[in-house]
C-alpha positions as CSV (number, residue, x, y, z in Angstrom):
1,M,0.0,0.0,0.0
2,P,1.2,3.6,-0.5
3,D,2.2,5.8,2.3
4,L,3.0,9.5,2.9
5,D,6.4,10.8,4.0
6,D,6.6,13.4,6.8
7,G,5.1,16.6,5.5
8,E,3.7,15.0,2.3
9,T,0.1,15.4,1.2
10,C,-2.1,13.8,-1.4
11,E,-5.7,14.3,-2.7
12,V,-8.2,11.5,-2.7
13,K,-11.7,11.3,-4.1
14,G,-14.6,11.1,-1.8
15,S,-18.2,10.4,-2.5
16,G,-19.8,12.4,-5.4
17,S,-17.5,15.2,-6.5
18,S,-15.8,15.7,-3.1
19,V,-12.0,15.7,-3.0
20,Y,-10.2,15.5,0.3
21,T,-6.5,16.0,1.3
22,L,-4.5,13.5,3.4
23,R,-1.5,14.7,5.3
24,N,1.3,13.2,7.4
25,S,2.8,15.6,9.9
26,G,5.3,13.9,12.1
27,G,3.4,10.6,12.1
28,V,0.1,12.3,12.8
29,Y,-2.2,11.5,9.8
30,S,-5.1,13.8,9.0
31,C,-7.9,14.1,6.4
32,T,-10.0,17.1,5.5
33,C,-13.2,15.1,5.4
34,P,-16.0,15.9,7.9
35,A,-15.8,12.4,9.4
36,W,-12.2,13.0,10.5
37,A,-12.7,16.6,11.6
38,H,-15.7,16.0,13.8
39,Q,-14.4,13.1,15.9
40,S,-14.1,13.8,19.7
41,L,-10.7,12.2,19.9
42,G,-7.3,13.9,19.8
43,I,-6.0,14.4,16.3
44,E,-3.3,11.8,16.7
45,R,-5.9,9.2,17.5
46,R,-8.3,9.8,14.5
47,T,-8.7,7.9,11.3
48,C,-11.3,7.7,8.6
49,K,-12.2,5.5,5.6
50,H,-10.0,7.6,3.3
51,L,-6.9,7.0,5.4
52,R,-7.7,3.3,5.7
53,A,-8.3,3.0,2.0
54,Y,-5.0,4.8,1.2
55,R,-2.7,3.3,3.8
56,G,-4.5,0.0,4.4
57,D,-6.3,-1.3,7.5
58,E,-3.3,-3.0,8.9
59,A,-1.1,0.1,8.7
60,E,-3.8,2.2,10.5
61,K,-4.3,-0.5,13.1
62,A,-0.6,-0.6,13.7
63,R,-0.5,3.2,14.0
64,L,-3.5,3.5,16.4
65,G,-3.5,0.1,18.2
66,S,-7.3,0.5,18.5
67,A,-9.9,3.2,17.8
68,D,-8.8,4.6,21.2
69,L,-5.1,4.4,22.2
70,T,-6.1,4.1,25.9
71,G,-8.0,0.9,25.1
72,R,-11.2,2.3,26.5
73,P,-14.4,3.2,24.5
74,P,-15.0,6.9,24.2
75,K,-17.4,8.4,26.7
76,P,-20.8,9.8,25.6
77,P,-20.7,13.6,25.0
78,R,-21.5,15.8,28.0
79,E,-24.9,17.4,28.1
80,P,-24.8,21.1,27.0
81,G,-24.2,23.3,29.9
82,S,-23.3,20.6,32.3
83,P,-20.1,21.3,34.4
84,E,-16.8,19.7,33.7
85,T,-15.7,17.1,36.3
86,D,-12.4,15.5,36.9
87,D,-13.9,12.2,35.9
88,D,-13.9,13.5,32.3
89,D,-10.2,12.8,32.2
90,E,-9.2,9.2,31.2
91,G,-5.4,9.6,31.7
92,P,-3.1,9.2,34.6
93,P,-4.1,10.4,38.1
94,V,-2.6,13.9,38.1
95,L,-3.0,16.7,40.6
96,L,-5.0,19.6,39.1
97,A,-5.2,23.2,40.3
98,H,-7.9,25.6,41.2
99,S,-7.7,29.4,40.5
100,W,-6.5,31.6,43.4
101,S,-8.8,34.0,45.1
102,T,-7.4,36.7,47.4
103,T,-9.5,35.3,50.3
104,I,-6.6,32.8,50.5
105,D,-3.4,34.1,52.1
106,L,-0.5,32.5,50.3
107,T,2.2,33.6,52.8
108,G,4.4,30.6,53.4
109,W,3.2,28.8,50.3
110,W,5.7,27.6,47.6
111,I,5.4,29.5,44.4
112,S,6.8,28.8,40.9
113,E,6.4,29.9,37.3
114,K,3.4,28.4,35.5
115,L,4.9,26.9,32.5
116,D,3.3,27.3,29.1
117,G,4.0,23.8,27.9
118,V,2.4,20.3,27.6
119,R,1.6,18.4,30.8
120,A,3.4,15.1,30.8
121,Y,3.2,12.2,33.3
122,W,6.1,9.8,33.3
123,D,4.8,6.4,34.5
124,G,8.2,4.9,34.8
125,K,8.3,3.8,31.2
126,Q,6.6,6.3,29.0
127,F,5.2,9.9,28.8
128,L,1.4,10.2,28.9
129,S,-0.8,13.2,28.5
130,R,-3.6,14.1,30.9
131,L,-5.9,12.1,28.6
132,G,-3.7,9.0,28.4
133,N,-2.2,9.9,25.0
134,K,1.3,8.5,24.6
135,F,4.1,10.8,23.5
136,Y,7.0,9.6,21.4
137,P,10.3,11.1,22.5
138,P,13.7,9.8,21.3
139,A,15.4,7.3,23.5
140,W,18.2,9.8,24.5
141,F,15.6,12.2,25.9
142,I,14.3,9.7,28.5
143,E,17.3,7.6,29.2
144,S,18.0,9.3,32.6
145,L,14.4,9.1,33.9
146,P,13.7,6.8,36.8
147,D,11.4,3.8,36.9
148,H,8.9,5.5,39.1
149,P,6.3,8.2,38.3
150,L,7.1,11.9,37.7
151,D,4.8,14.8,37.0
152,G,6.0,17.7,35.0
153,E,5.8,19.7,31.8
154,L,7.4,19.4,28.4
155,W,8.5,22.9,27.8
156,G,10.0,24.7,24.9
157,G,10.3,28.2,26.4
158,R,8.1,31.2,27.0
159,K,5.7,32.2,24.2
160,L,6.5,28.9,22.3
161,F,3.5,26.9,23.3
162,Q,2.3,26.1,19.8
163,R,5.8,25.1,18.7
164,T,6.1,22.8,21.7
165,V,2.8,21.2,20.9
166,G,3.9,20.7,17.3
167,I,7.0,18.8,18.5
168,V,5.3,16.7,21.2
169,K,2.4,15.5,19.0
170,R,4.8,14.0,16.4
171,Q,5.0,10.2,16.5
172,D,8.5,9.8,14.9
173,A,10.8,10.4,17.9
174,S,11.8,13.7,16.1
175,P,15.3,15.2,16.8
176,L,13.4,18.4,17.5
177,W,12.9,17.2,21.0
178,K,16.4,18.6,21.7
179,D,14.7,22.0,21.9
180,L,12.5,20.8,24.8
181,L,13.0,20.3,28.6
182,Y,11.1,18.0,30.8
183,V,10.6,20.3,33.9
184,V,9.6,18.1,36.8
185,F,7.5,19.5,39.6
186,D,6.3,16.5,41.6
187,A,6.9,12.8,42.4
188,P,3.3,11.3,42.6
189,S,4.3,7.9,44.1
190,H,6.8,9.2,46.8
191,G,4.2,9.4,49.5
192,G,5.8,12.2,51.5
193,V,4.9,15.9,51.9
194,F,5.7,18.4,49.2
195,E,9.1,19.4,50.7
196,D,10.2,15.8,51.0
197,R,9.1,15.1,47.4
198,M,11.1,18.1,46.1
199,G,14.2,17.0,48.0
200,H,13.8,13.5,46.5
201,L,13.5,14.9,43.0
202,R,16.6,17.1,43.4
203,G,18.6,14.1,44.7
204,T,17.4,11.9,41.9
205,L,17.4,14.1,38.9
206,D,19.8,17.1,39.4
207,G,22.7,16.9,36.9
208,K,21.6,13.6,35.4
209,S,20.4,15.0,32.0
210,P,20.5,18.2,30.0
211,Y,16.9,17.6,29.1
212,V,15.5,17.2,32.6
213,R,15.2,19.9,35.2
214,V,13.6,20.1,38.6
215,H,11.3,23.2,38.8
216,E,12.4,26.0,41.0
217,Q,10.2,26.8,44.0
218,V,10.4,29.8,46.4
219,V,8.6,30.6,49.6
220,C,6.0,33.4,49.2
221,S,6.7,36.1,51.8
222,G,3.4,37.9,51.4
223,L,1.0,39.6,48.9
224,D,3.6,42.2,47.8
225,H,6.1,39.4,47.0
226,L,3.4,37.4,45.2
227,R,2.4,40.3,43.0
228,S,5.9,41.4,42.2
229,E,6.8,37.9,41.2
230,L,3.7,37.7,39.1
231,S,4.6,40.9,37.4
232,R,8.2,39.7,36.8
233,V,7.1,36.5,35.2
234,E,4.4,38.1,33.0
235,A,6.9,40.7,31.9
236,L,9.2,37.9,30.7
237,G,6.4,36.4,28.7
238,G,5.4,33.8,31.2
239,E,1.8,32.6,31.9
240,G,1.7,33.3,35.6
241,L,2.4,31.5,38.9
242,M,1.5,28.2,40.6
243,A,1.2,28.2,44.4
244,R,1.6,24.9,46.4
245,Q,0.5,24.6,50.0
246,P,3.4,23.7,52.3
247,R,3.5,20.1,53.6
248,S,0.7,19.1,51.2
249,R,0.3,15.6,49.8
250,Y,0.0,14.6,46.2
251,E,-3.6,13.7,45.3
252,A,-5.4,12.9,42.1
253,G,-7.9,15.5,40.8
254,R,-8.5,19.1,41.6
255,S,-7.2,20.2,44.9
256,N,-7.1,23.5,46.9
257,T,-3.5,22.7,47.8
258,L,-2.5,23.8,44.3
259,L,-3.6,27.2,42.9
260,K,-3.1,29.1,39.7
261,V,-2.3,32.8,39.9
262,K,-2.7,34.8,36.7
263,S,-3.7,38.2,35.4
264,F,-5.4,36.9,32.4
265,R,-7.5,33.7,32.2
266,D,-7.2,30.8,29.9
267,A,-10.1,28.6,28.7
268,E,-10.9,26.2,25.8
269,A,-13.4,26.3,23.0
270,R,-14.2,24.1,20.0
271,V,-13.6,25.4,16.5
272,L,-16.8,25.6,14.4
273,G,-15.5,27.5,11.4
274,H,-13.0,29.8,9.7
275,A,-14.0,33.4,9.0
276,P,-12.1,34.8,6.0
277,G,-9.7,37.7,6.6
278,A,-9.7,41.1,5.0
279,G,-7.0,43.7,4.3
280,R,-3.6,42.2,4.8
281,H,-5.2,38.9,5.9
282,K,-7.3,38.6,2.7
283,G,-7.1,35.0,1.4
284,R,-6.4,33.5,4.8
285,L,-7.9,33.2,8.2
286,G,-9.5,36.3,9.7
287,A,-11.0,34.7,12.8
288,L,-11.9,31.4,14.3
289,E,-15.6,30.8,14.9
290,V,-15.7,28.9,18.2
291,A,-18.1,27.7,20.9
292,L,-17.9,27.0,24.6
293,A,-19.2,23.8,26.1
294,D,-22.6,25.4,26.8
295,G,-22.9,26.5,23.1
296,T,-22.0,30.1,23.6
297,K,-20.5,31.2,20.2
298,F,-18.0,34.0,19.5
299,N,-15.0,34.7,17.3
300,V,-11.3,34.7,18.2
301,G,-9.4,37.0,15.8
302,T,-6.1,37.9,17.5
303,G,-3.0,36.1,18.7
304,F,-2.3,34.2,15.4
305,S,1.0,34.1,13.6
306,D,1.0,34.4,9.8
307,A,1.7,30.7,9.5
308,E,-1.3,29.9,11.7
309,R,-3.5,32.1,9.6
310,E,-2.3,30.3,6.5
311,D,-2.9,26.9,8.1
312,P,-5.5,27.4,10.9
313,P,-6.7,24.9,13.5
314,P,-9.0,22.3,11.9
315,I,-12.8,22.4,12.5
316,G,-13.6,20.2,15.5
317,S,-10.3,20.8,17.3
318,I,-10.1,22.3,20.8
319,I,-8.2,25.6,21.2
320,T,-6.9,27.5,24.2
321,F,-7.6,31.2,24.3
322,R,-6.8,34.0,26.7
323,F,-9.4,36.5,27.9
324,Q,-9.9,39.2,30.4
325,E,-13.4,38.7,31.7
326,L,-17.0,37.6,30.7
327,S,-19.5,40.1,29.4
328,T,-22.9,40.2,31.1
329,G,-24.1,37.8,28.3
330,G,-21.4,35.3,29.2
331,V,-19.1,35.9,26.2
332,P,-15.4,36.1,26.9
333,R,-14.1,39.6,26.3
334,F,-10.9,40.3,24.3
335,P,-10.2,36.6,23.5
336,S,-6.8,35.9,22.0
337,F,-5.6,32.6,20.5
338,V,-2.9,30.7,22.4
339,G,-2.8,27.3,20.7
340,V,-4.4,24.0,19.8
341,R,-4.9,21.6,22.8
342,I,-3.8,18.0,22.4
343,D,-4.8,17.0,25.9
344,A,-8.5,18.1,25.9
345,K,-11.6,16.5,24.3
346,E,-14.1,19.2,25.4
347,P,-13.9,22.9,25.9
348,S,-14.2,24.6,29.3
349,S,-17.6,24.8,30.9
350,L,-19.2,28.2,31.5
351,T,-19.2,27.5,35.2
352,A,-15.4,27.3,35.2
353,L,-15.1,30.5,33.2
354,R,-17.5,32.4,35.6
355,S,-15.6,31.2,38.7
356,A,-12.3,32.3,37.0
357,T,-13.5,35.8,36.2
358,E,-15.0,36.2,39.7
359,A,-11.7,35.3,41.2
360,R,-10.0,37.9,38.9
361,T,-12.6,40.5,40.1
362,D,-11.6,39.7,43.7
363,E,-7.9,40.1,42.9
364,T,-8.4,43.6,41.3
365,R,-9.9,44.8,44.6
366,Q,-6.5,44.4,46.3
367,P,-4.0,47.2,46.3
368,P,-1.1,46.7,43.9
369,P,2.5,46.5,45.1
370,R,4.6,49.7,45.3
371,A,8.2,48.8,44.7
372,A,9.1,52.5,44.6
373,P,7.4,55.8,45.2
374,S,5.0,56.6,42.3
375,P,4.9,60.1,40.7
376,P,1.7,62.0,41.4
377,P,-1.1,60.6,39.2
378,P,-2.4,62.9,36.5
379,E,-5.9,64.2,36.6
380,P,-8.5,61.7,35.5
381,V,-9.0,61.5,31.8
382,T,-12.6,61.7,30.6
383,H,-14.4,62.5,27.3
384,A,-16.1,65.8,27.0
385,G,-19.7,65.1,28.1
386,G,-18.9,61.5,28.9
387,H,-17.7,59.3,31.7
388,G,-15.2,56.9,30.1
389,S,-13.7,54.2,32.3
390,R,-10.0,54.9,32.9
391,R,-7.5,52.0,33.0
392,R,-4.0,52.6,34.3
393,F,-0.9,50.5,33.8
394,E,2.6,51.0,35.4
395,M,6.0,49.5,35.0
396,N,9.2,49.9,37.1
397,D,12.5,49.2,35.4
398,G,14.4,49.5,38.7
399,E,15.2,53.2,38.3
400,T,12.1,54.8,36.9
401,R,8.4,54.1,37.2
402,Y,6.4,54.6,34.0
403,F,2.6,54.9,33.6
404,W,0.2,54.5,30.7
405,E,-3.5,55.0,30.8
406,I,-6.4,54.7,28.4
407,V,-10.0,55.7,28.3
408,A,-12.4,54.0,25.8
409,E,-15.8,55.4,25.3
410,G,-17.9,54.4,22.4
411,A,-15.7,54.4,19.3
412,V,-13.0,56.7,20.8
413,H,-9.8,56.0,22.7
414,R,-7.8,58.6,24.6
415,V,-4.3,57.8,25.9
416,R,-2.1,59.5,28.4
417,Y,1.5,58.8,29.5
418,G,4.1,60.8,31.2
419,T,2.5,64.2,32.0
420,F,0.6,64.9,28.8
421,E,-2.2,63.7,26.7
422,A,-0.8,61.6,23.8
423,K,-3.6,61.5,21.3
424,V,-7.2,60.7,20.6
425,K,-8.0,57.8,18.2
426,R,-11.4,57.2,16.6
427,F,-12.6,53.9,15.3
428,A,-15.3,53.0,12.8
429,S,-17.5,51.2,15.3
430,E,-17.8,50.4,19.0
431,G,-17.0,46.7,18.2
432,E,-13.8,47.7,16.4
433,S,-12.9,50.0,19.4
434,E,-13.4,47.2,21.9
435,R,-11.2,44.8,19.9
436,A,-8.5,47.4,19.5
437,L,-8.6,48.1,23.2
438,G,-7.8,44.5,24.1
439,E,-4.9,44.5,21.6
440,R,-3.4,47.8,22.9
441,I,-3.6,46.5,26.5
442,R,-2.0,43.2,25.6
443,D,0.8,45.0,23.9
444,K,1.5,47.1,27.0
445,M,1.4,44.0,29.3
446,E,3.9,42.2,27.0
447,Q,6.2,45.2,27.4
448,G,6.1,44.7,31.2
449,F,3.3,47.0,32.3
450,V,1.0,45.9,35.0
451,E,-2.6,47.2,35.6
452,V,-3.1,49.1,38.8
453,D,-6.0,50.8,40.5
454,A,-6.8,53.8,38.3
455,D,-7.5,55.9,41.5
456,S,-4.3,55.0,43.2
C-alpha cells in the first residue's frame, strides 16, 4: 500500500464530486473530510475510511493500536451546559489546580512559574498526557528518567506553546525534542509531603540529563512578594504562577492545595468554522468561529502568527484562548488565540469561566505592590460630556516608574502617559474600538506594564 512521507500530502476522491486532502505531519495523519474533523478524539488518534483505504487497514491498526489508544471506549458527550468534572479525564491520576482568590493568604506557600507547555506524566516507562495519550520522545531524551512516576511539563520556552505542541504530538521520535526540557515539579508515588518530594527529586534528577530539570520553587513572603513575582514572570512572557500549600500531599484530581495565579484567564473552545480575513489577511484566516461547552459562540481573531492564519486549527479541534473577563451575556471579552490543545476533548464549561472571572474581580480589589514611590497621578482622563472608564498601567524598570492609561468610550480611545495627553483615536464602530482596546492593553502588558487601580 502507498504511504505519505513526513510533510507530504495527497488528494483522494470522496463520494460524489468531493475531494479530500490526506497529510502526514510527524506521524500524525489527517484528512480534510468531515468524518475525520468532527471526531471527539485527539487528532493523533483519529482515522477515517479515506486513510484506511489509502494506507491499508493493517497500517492504520498498527499506528493506532485501536480506535482509542487508551483501550477504553469513548465516553458519551457531556450534556450542553453541564459542568466539567475530573472524571472526564481518562489519563493518569494527576494533581490539578484551582484558581487563586485573594481570600486565601499565600504567605508561606511555595510559588513557581506556571509553564506554558504540555503536561506530561512519566509512568516509569513512557510519557502520557492528561488524557492518556502516549508521547514519542527519542530514547536519548528519557534515558536518565527513573522507573517511578514523575509529574511535569514538556516545555520549549516562554511564548513557544504552539511550537512545543507541534514537536510533542509527532510520533516519529523527532530530533526536534532537543529543543525541549522536561521540567519536573512532583513525584506522585513518593508518599511524602511536598518538601520531601522536592528533596527527593533534586537528589534523583539534578545533573543527570541536559533535558531534565527540577522546577524552581520559592517561599512566598506575602502579597507584595506574590504580585511582584507575578509581574516579573508576566513581563518575561510567562503565563503566571503556581502556588503549592506547604507540607501538602499529592492527590489525584482538583485540589485546593494547588492554585493558579494569573492576570489573564485561559479557557478552551471548540472550532466551528473559519471566518475569512480582510485587508492584509485577505485570502487566509481572519478569525476562528468557536463555541464553549454550553454552546456560547464567539470569534477569536487575534493572537495568530502568519503561519497559523495560513494553516488554521481544523474544524472540530479544541483551542486554548486567553481572555480578560466575561460580558454580562457570558461571552469572553478580548479573546486571544494561544494554541491547539492536544490533551483536551471538550472545551471549558461556562461555570469554570465564571468562577475564574469572579476570582479575577476579587484580585483587582486588592492594592497593587509599590516597589518605589510613584509620581503623582495625573488628573482623570474623561471625554467631553462622557464618563469613560480609565484603566491605568505601570512599569518599574528598577530606576524609573512609568505609567500609561487609556479611556475607551464608544468608538473613541484617549491615551495619556508621562505628563501629557498623547492622542485621541477614533474607530469605525464600538466593536472595532473594543477589539483594538484589548490588543493595545495586551501590547503594553507584553512590554512589562501591570494594571493598577486607576484611582491610586
